[in-house]
N, C-alpha and C positions, 0 to 999 in steps of 0.2 A: 357451349361447350367444343372446341377443334381440336380432332383426335390430332395426336405427336404418333412417331411412330414407337420410339422410348423413352419414358420420361428419363431424363438426365439431370437433371438443372430444380433447386428448391422451385427454383420461379415456378419451373414448371409445373410440377408437383402442385404448388398450391393455382396457380391458372388449371391446372382441369380437376381437380376436390374444393376449387372455394366456397362450392355451397352445401358438401359435406360433413367441411373443416368446422363450417359453422353450425350446422344444421346439429354436431354429436356436440359440443357448447365446450368444448376443450378450448383450452385459455393458451392465447394467440401466441405467448409468449414458448407454446411447447409443440407449436409447429413445425420445427428444424427437427428437435429432436425427431420425432416423429418418422417425420419421412428416411433421417437415417437408416431406422428402425426397420421402414419397412421397406426401403431398400435395400435393408444387409441382411431381412428376415429373421431380425434377434429376438431372439425370445428368451429376456434376461431373468423375467421372476423369480426363478431358485433361486437366485443371490439376492434376493430380501425378501421371499418371501417364506414359512412353510406350513404344507396342511398339518393340523391335526382331528383328529378324532374326538367327537365330544356324542352326550344324548346315547352312553354304553354303544358307541360304534354305528351309532344308526342316522350320525349324521359327523359332515367337517368342516370345520372355518378354518380361518388363514389368519397366522399371526405376521407382524413385521419382525423380523431376526438383523437389521441392521436399525444403527446406534439410533437413528431420527431419518425422518422422512417428512421435508415441510413441503407445507399446501404448495402446491402447483410446482412441486419441481422436480419431476421426474411424469412419463410418460410409459405403459409396458402393450406390449401386443398382447394378445391374449386369440390362441388358435378357439376355431371349431371343431369341434367334437364328431358331430351330429348334423347335418345339415340337410330339411329336408320341405319337402310339402307334405300336408296334416294325411292326406288321402294316402298317401306312397309309407305312411309309417311301420306300417304292420308289417308287410311286405318287406323293408329294407330290410328290419332286426330281423327277418327269417333265413333271407338272401345271402347280404351282405356277411365275407367273414367276418370274425371274430368282433361284431360293434357291436351286439345282443351282453357276449360277455363288458366288454370294458364301458357297456352305458349302465351294466349291475352292479360295476365297484366303483364308479360312482358317487352312481346312487346310491351308494350302502344297501341292496340288494339283495350279496351272494352272502351275506353276514351267514347263516343257518346252511350253507349249500359245502357238505364233507366232502371226502372224498366219494369216489363213486363204491369202498368196498363197503364206508362208510352207510351212504346210503338205501345200498343192496340190502343190509340185512338190516336194517330197521322195513327196507319195504319185504323181506319176508317174516318179519318178527310179526309186522301187522296182519300178515293174511293167514301166518300162523293162530295169530293172538283172536283174529273174526272166526276160526274155524273147530275152537276148544267146546267144549262142554261146559254149558254156561252152570249146569250144576255143579262142575266140579269149582267151577269159579266161587260160589254161591257157598261152598263148603267149606273151601278155605277163607272166606269173608267170616263165617261162622267162627272156625274154629278163633283166628287170630283176633275176634273180641273177644274170645274166654281169656286168650292169651295176657287179652292186656287190661284180665278185671271186670272184662263188659257181659253183664250178666243176661243179653241178651243183643239184637246186632241193629242198631240203632244209625249207623251212615252205611251206606250201599251206591257205589260208580261199577253202570256198567255201559259204560260208553264204548262205543264203536265193535258194536256185538253183530247187527244185521239183524237184531231181536226186532219182528216185524211184528203187528196186530196180531195172530192166532198166537203166534209164542208169548210176548204179552198175557195173555189172557191164560195160556198155558201153566202158567211159571209164577200163578197166586201168590206174588209177593206180597198181601195187606194179610193173606189168613200165616202166612210162615214167618213175618214181622210187624209182629202190631207193634211195636217201640217204637218204629223210623222216626226217625229225626228227618235225614236228608236223604234225598232220592235223586242221582243223575243216572239221567238215561240220552246224554247228550251221540249224537251224533247216528244214530237209528235208523229204521227204519217205519215206526209210529204215521199215521198218515190220517186212520180212522178217528175221529172226532169220539165218535158214541161209544165207539172201544174204550180209548184212552180218560175220557170222565168217564164213564164206572168202573174204573179201573184205583185211579190215582185217586177219587172220593172215598176211596174207605180206607185210604191211613187217617186215622184220627188222632195225632200225634208230627204229622209230620209237620216241620218248621223251613223246611227248606227243597227244591223242589227245579232240575233243569229238565228243561224235553230241548234244549238249544239245538238247531242241526238238523230234526225231524223233515218231514213232509208239513205232516204236519202243521208247525208252526208258520210253515210259508204260507201256506193254502186257508188257515182257517183258525189268529193266532187268535184275536181277538175273539172268538165264542169259548178256546176253550180255556182266556185268562176269566171266562165268566163263569166259566164250571168247577174251577177250581176254587174261588171264590165259598164255594160251600164245603171249606175245608176248616174248623177250625180257630187253631192254630202254624197255619201257613205263615209266613213272613216273607218269605225271598220265592221268588221264583221265574224264573229264567233273566238273575240275575235284579233283577229289581223287585223294590224292597214294595210286597201292599201292603194296602192301607192297617192289617192287622199288627205294620211290623212293633220288635221292641225291644227287649236284652237279648233276646237269643240274637239275633239280625245283626243288631248294637257289637253286640259280642263276636259276630260271625267276622264283622267287619276288623276289627280291631286284633284279632290271631288268636282272642279268646278258645273257641270253638271252629274246629274241624276236626277230617279224621281218626287221628287220634286218642281224643278231645272232646264226643261228640255234644256235649250236657245229657241230661236225665228226662226225663219226662218234668219230675219235679226238680221246677231249676233251686241249683245250692245258693247261698243266702250272699249276695253283694260279686257275681263274680264279672263284675267291671270295674271292678275299686282299682286295676294294676293296668289298666289301659291306659299309655302316653299317648297313641297316634294312633288315628283314625279315618279312615279315606273312607268318606261317602261317597265319590264323583259317580257321575249316571246312576245311580240310582233310583232316578225318578218317584222322587219323593215330594211329593207336593206341599205335604207338612210336619217337618221334623219336633215341634210341641208334642215330648209324651212323659209319661213320668219314668220311663229308661231313660231317656234322654236331658240327663238333668245333674251340676254340678254334682251333688250329692253322691246320683251313679258311677258319678268317673271325677273325682274329684284329682285325678293326676293327669288329665288330657291335658295335652302342652302340644300338638300338630291337631289340625283337624281337616279339614277338604269337603267342601259342603258345589262344586263346581259342576254343570249339569245337571243340574235338579232343576224341577218347574216348579218352583217351590209358588204357594198363596199368597197374595202379597198381603192381601187385609191379617196373612198370622209370619207378616216379618218382624213386625214391632215386636211384636214379646219372644220372636226367637230370637233380636236382640238383646232384649232386657236379661232372658238366661244365659246368654254367649254373655255378659259381664260379671256373669256370679261365677264366672270359669276360671278361675283366681292363677291355675296354671298355664294357659293357656298363649302360646306366646306366637304363634305360628296361624296361619290362616290362609287358605283359597278360595276364592270366589269368582265366580261371575262379576266381571265389571265391563259394563253399563251389568247391572243383572239385578234381581230383587231388592237385596240388602244393601240398592246403591250405584248414584251413576257415576261415582268418580272415587277416585282409591282415598281421598280426601275425605271424600267425605265418608268413607267406614270406615277407615281410623278416627275421626272426632267422636262416632258413635261408638267404638270400641278404646279406649284409649288404654289397655292394657296390654295392645298388640305390639309385639317389637319387627314383625313380621308379617306383607301381606304378599301374596302371591310369592314368594321367593325373591322380596326385596325387603329391603328395612324398611319397617318405617319414617326412622330418622330422610332420608333421600325421598321419599316419597312426599312428604311433610314438607320434602325443599325443594326439590323440583316440582311440584304439583302433579295435575293429570298429563304432560307431558311423556312423564315413565309408564302409564299406563300398556303402551304397545309393548315397550322391552318387557309384562307382564303376563303376556301374551303366549301359553304354552303353544309350540313351532308344531305344525303336524307333519311329521314322520312317516316313509313309507310305508305300507300295511301290505301282504299276501298271506296264500294260505302256504301250509307241505301240501310242494309238490307242485306250488301255482309254477307254470312254463314261467321261466327270462320273459322272455316278449310281451306275454300280458302284466307281469309286476313294471316292467320298465312303462306299458303303455299305460300303467293308472299315477305313475307314481312321475314320470317326467314331466305333469305342469309344474311339478317343485322347480324343476329348474328352467326350462323354456325362455327365449328370449325369439324375437323374431322381427322381421322387418317384409318390406313391398319393395320392389323394383318398379322404375319409373325411366320410361326419357322423353322426349323430346315431344315423340307424337302420344305417348297411352300408360296408363298407371297398369301394373301387373295387378288382373283379379282375382289371385288367390296369395298369400301371402308365404312368407318363405319364416318354417322354426329353425331354431337353433341351439342343441345346449353346448355352453362354452366348454375350454380345456379345464381338468381336475382345477389347475390352478383358481378359474377364473369360476367355476360349479362350488368352490370354498367360500366362497363369499359369502354369509349372510346377511340375513335385513336391519338395519335398527332407521328410529324415523329422526336419528341427528349422525350420519354414516359421515364416517370421514373419509371414504374415497367415492369416484362416480365410474361406469363402466356407459360405449356408448356405442354399437357399432359400426363399423368404417368400411366401406370396401373400396379397395386399391385398385385404380385401373392402369396399369405400369405402359400402359401401350395408348392408354387413353380415351378407350371405349368399353362398352359396357361388357365386351362381349370376353376380354382383358382382365375380366372385374374376380378379385378374390376376393373374401370375406374375413372381416378380423373384429375382433372388438380391441378397444381402449380402452386402459386402466390405469387414472390419474389422483394426485390424495386431490383434497379438495376442506384440508385440514392438518395443521399441524398432529404429528401421527411419533409414539415413540417405541421403544424397542420391549415387547411383549404383548401388545398392543391387537384387540383385534382387529382385524381391521373387513368395515360395514362399506356397505353399497345401501340402499334407499328404494327396494322394489317397486314402490311407486312414486316415483321423483317423478315433480311437476303434477302429481294428481292433488287436490285437497280435498276437504269436503262436499264442496258443490263438484264431485266426481263420487264421490258415493268414495270417499278410503278406508275410511271404517271396516266398511262391506266387503270389497273390497282383499284387503288384509284376506280375508277369510280364507282365500287359496293359498297362504304358506301357514296360517293357524289357526285353531281352535280358536274362536273369541264366541262370545259369552252366546250361547243358545238362545236362553230364553227370551234376548229383547227381540231378534229376531220373528221370533217365533211372535209373538205381542203385536209387531208390527204384520203380520204375516192378520189376524186375525180381525187386527181393527179396520185392513182393506177387503178382506174376505167381507164383513160386516156391511162396509159401508156399500159395497157393491150388490148387493143381496138387498139395499132396498130405492136399487134402482128398476125402473120399470115403464116401461111403454106403448101408451092404449093404437091398437092399429087404424093406421091412416085409410079414409075412407073413399071407397070410388065414387066421387063427383059427376065425375060429367068427362066426355072421351075426344081426346086430339083433340086437334082438328089437321083437316086433309093439308099439307102442302101445294097440293096442288094449282098451276098457276089459273090466273079468271082466263088468259086468253090462248086453252089450251093447250098449248103448244107440252115440250116435253119441258122437264127440270133438267138444268143447266148444271150437272154434278161436275167438278176439279178436282182429281186425284195423285197424289205422288205415291201410292200404295201400287206398285204392279198390278197383283191380284186384282184387284178390283176393277182395273181399266183395261183387264182380259178378257173378266167376266161376266162386266155388266152391261147385258144385252137386252133387258126390260124394256118395253116400246116407250116404255114413258121419262128415261133417263134417256141421252148424252151426255155424253162425256168432254170436255172441253180445256183448253191448255193455258183459259187462263181466269187466277181466281175470280177479277173484278168483277168477269160476266157471270160465275157462277149459283144461282142458288141454292146450291149447297158445295159445299166444305168437306170434302173428307183427306183426314190426312192424318200422318204419321207424324207432327208436329203440334207441340202446345201453340196452342192459339190463343196471346194473350195480348199484351195493349199492342210491344213495339212491333211484333208481326202483324197488326193490325193494322199499323199503321205504315210497312214497306210493303205489302202487297196490297191491303186498298178496300179489305178484307171490311163489311160494315154489320152494325147489329142486327140489320135486316137477312143477313145470309145466316138458312143452319149448319149449324157447326157438329160435325161426330162425336163430341163432348160436353161434358160437365159441369162450371164451376166446382171448382175447388172438389174432383172424385178421386184427389187423392186422400180422404176418407175413408175410398172403400179400397183401393190401389195397394194403398202404401199399409205395409201388411203391421205398420201401428200400430195406421190411424184406423184398418177396419176392427182391432181387435178394442183397440178404443174406443171408436165407436157403439158396436155390437156391448159390451159390456158401458157404458152411456147410459140405452135404451134399455137393453134387457141384464144386464148383471151379470149373474153366471152362466148362462145355459147352454142347460146339455152339449148342446149341438156344436159350444165351441170348446176346444181344448185351454184346462189353465195359460194361460197367457200374459207377459210380462215384458212390460218395453223394460227391459236393463237398463237404460240411461236413467231412467227414472224409479224402476222400479225394486232393484236389483237384495233391497234389504227385507221387502217379502217373498221375492223367493225361495232366496235361503232361508223365513221362516215355512216355506211352503215344505222343501226339502227336506226341513229337520224333522217335520212332524211324519211325514211318510218313510223317512231312517226309521221313526222308532216306532210308528204300530208297521213297520214290517210293509209297504209297500211298496210299489212297482219306483220308482226313482229313477226312468227314462225320460233325457229330454231332448225335443234336438232344438239349434239353434239358425234361424235366420235372419239372414241382414233383410235391412230397412225395405230397399227396394232395386235387389237385386233378382233375375231372373235364373232361370236356366237353375236353380239349386248352386250356385257358386257359392260359395265360401258357407255352407248349408253342413251342418253337422251331426248326427244323434251320439249321446254321451251319459253314463250316470255317473261321472265324476263331474262332484260341486268344485273342484279347483279348477277341471275343465272351461265347464262355463263362464266363472269371472274373470279366467284369463284369456276365452276367446272374443271378451268383450272389447276387447287392446286393438282387434282386425278389424275395426264396423263398426257403428251403433247396431243394435240385434233387438227381434222377441226372443223368451226363450216358451217354449208350449212343449206342454203335455204332453208325450209324445206316446202317438198311440200305436201300444207296446201289444195290442191282441187286434191285429185288422182281420176281417174275412179276406178268404182267401180266394179267388181263382185258379183253381188245379192247384195249389199249395205256391199260389206268389200271390203279391204284394199287388194291390192294382188304385189308381184311380179315375176317377172319373171327370171332363170338360165337358160343363153345358153350358149354350148360350142363351145369356139375357140379353131383352132385347127396351132398350127402355126409354118409350115417348116421350114419361112428364113426369121431374117426381114430385110436384103436386096442382092435378091430385096423381099419386102413384100407379103410372097406368107401366105396365111393365109384363114382356112376353119370351113365354122359355121354345127356344125352338126342339121343335119334335128331334132332332140333329144333338146324339150329343159322342158322345167316343170314349171309350174303352184305352186306358193306357197300364199299361204290363212291365211288370220289374220283371229280367231274365234269367234270373236266379230265386232258387225256393225262399221261403221267409224264415228266417233265422234270426235269436239274438243272441247266441255265438258273439262272446266279446269279440274274435276279430272279423267276427261277420259287419260289424260298426263301422268299416272302414270300408265296405259292399258297398261298391256307386248304385252294380244292380242286383244290388239284395235288395238294400234298402230308400232305391226310389226311384221309378216311372219312367222318369222324363228320360226320352231315351234318343232321341229325334240329333241331341250333340254329342250324346256319348254314348257308347252302347251298341249292342244291337235294337236297329229298330224292332220292339214287335207292338204295335195294335191284332184288333182282336175288333171282324164284323159289328156294330153295335145288336141285331136280332139275332145271330148267331152266340154273342154274350149271353144277351140277356134267357135265351133259351138252356144254353148251356149250364148256365147259371143257377137254372132255375130247377132243373136235375140236380147237380151239385150236392145241392144245399138244401131243395126241396121245401121253398119260399115261391111267394106271387112277388114279381117283380112291378106291380100294379103299389101293392102296398107298403113298397119301398120304394117308388116315385113320388107316391103321394107324401110322402112324407122328405122327400126332399125340395119338394115344393115348396112346402112349407114353409120349410128351413129357410131355402135362397127366395123365398117372400118376406120372411123376417128382417134378415141383412137386410136389403134394401127397405123398408119401412124404418129399419133404425138410421140408414142414413140419412130420408127426407125429415125426421121428426128429432132429431137431434142437430142437422145441419140444412135449416129453411134457406140457407143464402145458392146451395146448388141447385135449387129452382132457376128456372131457364130457358121462355118460351122457344126458343129458336136450338134448345140442344134436343142430338139425338144421339142417343148412343150405343154401342154394343159388348157387349162384357164377358168376360171369362169367368167362369165360377166352379172350380175346383173343389170335389166334394167325394167321402173318403168314409167307405163303410167299416162302422168297426165289426167283433164277432158275431154279436145279437143284430145287424145290419141296418145299427143306426146311424145316420149318418151326422158328417163331421164337416163343417168345414174348413177347407185349407188356407185358400189364397182368392183374391180376385184380382183378375187383367183386365189391362185398358182395353181399348180400341186398337190402336198398334200392333201390341201383344197378338193379343186376338186374333185379330188377323195374319198375321205371322204364322199364325199357327198351324191357319185352315190351311197353306201354301203344304203342310205336310198331313195334313190328318184328312184333307174333304176326298181326294180322292184314290186315299186306303182305307177310309176307316167308313163315308158315308156314301147310302148308294144301297140299294134294293130295296125291293118292294114297294112300299109307298114314301118310301122315308123320301127327302130329297133330294139330287145327288153334286156332288161337289160343286160341278159349275152349274150349277141351278143357286148354290146360296144366296151370295150377295143380292141376285135380284132379287131373292124373298124378303129379303132382312131388309134390301129398301122398298120394295112394297108396303112392307108390315111401318115402319119408323116416320114412311112424308105418305103415302096413300092408305093405308090405315086397312091398308085387305092384310086378312091375318090367317092366309093357307101356310103349314105346315110351323104354323107358332098356337100357343096357347096360349090362355091369359093368368095368370098368377095374382 
């Protein structure tokens, strides 16, 4: 691309932007129109389109207002409202004037924000409510119940009143209100499992109990759920149905039972007769077959929502038969694919009385088949809590709107992607599998170079569009099922969880079957010493080796053909051997297919093939293959209230480039767009040193893979984060809080190994030797996995060193992070050896390679120990 002073003509525009135009997919017939609009900066979308609110104001859509727009007849410029690198997102939202407010409006995140006066009234009201006398509240509840003709209090809501364990005991609610049917204690301060369990179990007639948003539900919700199973009549616990659910729970969901009509201890006859609509979505129902759920009890039922329930497959056949008996049932919402069927047509054929499925007419589904399924998915709408800062809301919601590109010139491609949000018009384009418009990013270079570039998106019709039609784009254009399209739609839509949970369970069961027997040490690898007694000649292109290797039995040579040992930073393949004259009789510092260790996705696969899911490997998914399984794992964790923080790492990038920590499923899926990645469960509770996160770099020397003969250097170094560890949402964007590699970014913060061990033992009252033994065992297991699953690694003339990065959790159990191959490990030594290694009997930095070469080629084991 040749630079010009200023693009003036259409010919110059095409010459400079030819590759970009082709990559965009824009029809050639629209090139000139695009040139005209870019040259004059014409944003004329407002004359053709209208933005309209939908989904109760929580989303927007784009409608065509002109009479007709033919396919490939127009092109429009869309401005970018926000462009950023991911690491800068949170900071920009806080510092750029007006940015957070515009993004909140564009993403429909400000619809609950009233005037400052109203916000203040609400805050004051909440403060006074929290301080009011609970005894007075109870008296009011009793009086109101009597005024409604109830003999006793049966429905009690004591939400967000700062009730702690001691106060809960003192209230003695079970004695005062023995006929209570529904009790809500949401948003209080209950945290003692024993106290909560012993009190709630006293309510013999309780049918519904809500303890959401208490500390106890975050720390031991499973144990509490087990405890409340002792309540003989409980049907709803924390909004989920218990296995004991029946008429009361169904009546609650059908609008029969609520505070003004809580029901009675002895239920009335046929209370469900009038129910026409029943929303049972996300009630954790495993089996709906129940005497209360029947056409006899619910003769008027016309609408039923069963989305998000883990219905047992062995109950589905009977359930379909029961549903056929609901002659008034015309509208059904279910997961597709899901327990009731793999596609919409299959479900409609089983239930021919339905006129609507998931909001789409049965006639349309039967006409178009399963192509309509994606249009039946419920959109993910932004979610937030009252009082949540705008920046936090935007960070969570932005993945529904973001697009990305990566800059490149003739010399290199940018290591980190650029993310952007289109303006209000572009962001109103919703998804459709049968989209009528297409959008593509476009970089306009008015002066013919990257320095002058301005980013836009371009929009054009790909079908004939009529006035009033919704204008849509395909969020996954060009991505089919071979690239996990259905799973990736989870970024924007609520797709059926049960399918993904089943995929995860099958995957996990398969992992559990994997096991490997340790390899036996059969014999020691022979020394590489020359028979003539001369020093071994070493060729290297690594300055650190050339400068520090001064062992008398090694000598540096400048010609690889004359070398006994090739110690290089480049891959020794057949092409290199032919070019340099290297033979198979020379020793090289790499093993065949060592990628099974040093590439992150291969490392996880190697370990999983050999060991299944060992405790020292965090749950890890190759997103290019196992996105569905990851989504299933994520859903199970969310259902069980477990931590869902994950870290995404590129397959083969160092220095934490393009590495992200997030708990947002949409974020995980969208980040796949910036290159192949693994997604690994984040160690959210690591062992800390003086309140900061750290990891350990161990050096492993490999003399042979068959038999497995590996050694651990006595040298290891500690890499420390600079900031105190935190799990606050804004901290996830702080490199110096969550990452420890500071030699490229941030302030270098190392600790002398001996000092670290001594101070760590004092801080945590542990013996480092015990931790060290566990680390040794884990490292041995990693290389055993490679030796067993990849016998092609065996090569009698290969020797290598690897860096093994390890982190400790809060129980001081080691976790494998990654394995780096020799050149990376060697480059790291440049920064770390002199700063960290040294003192005591530990090998000093300038002796490091002397001992490495002595171990690998002379079988001397000073300063290393065999694993």
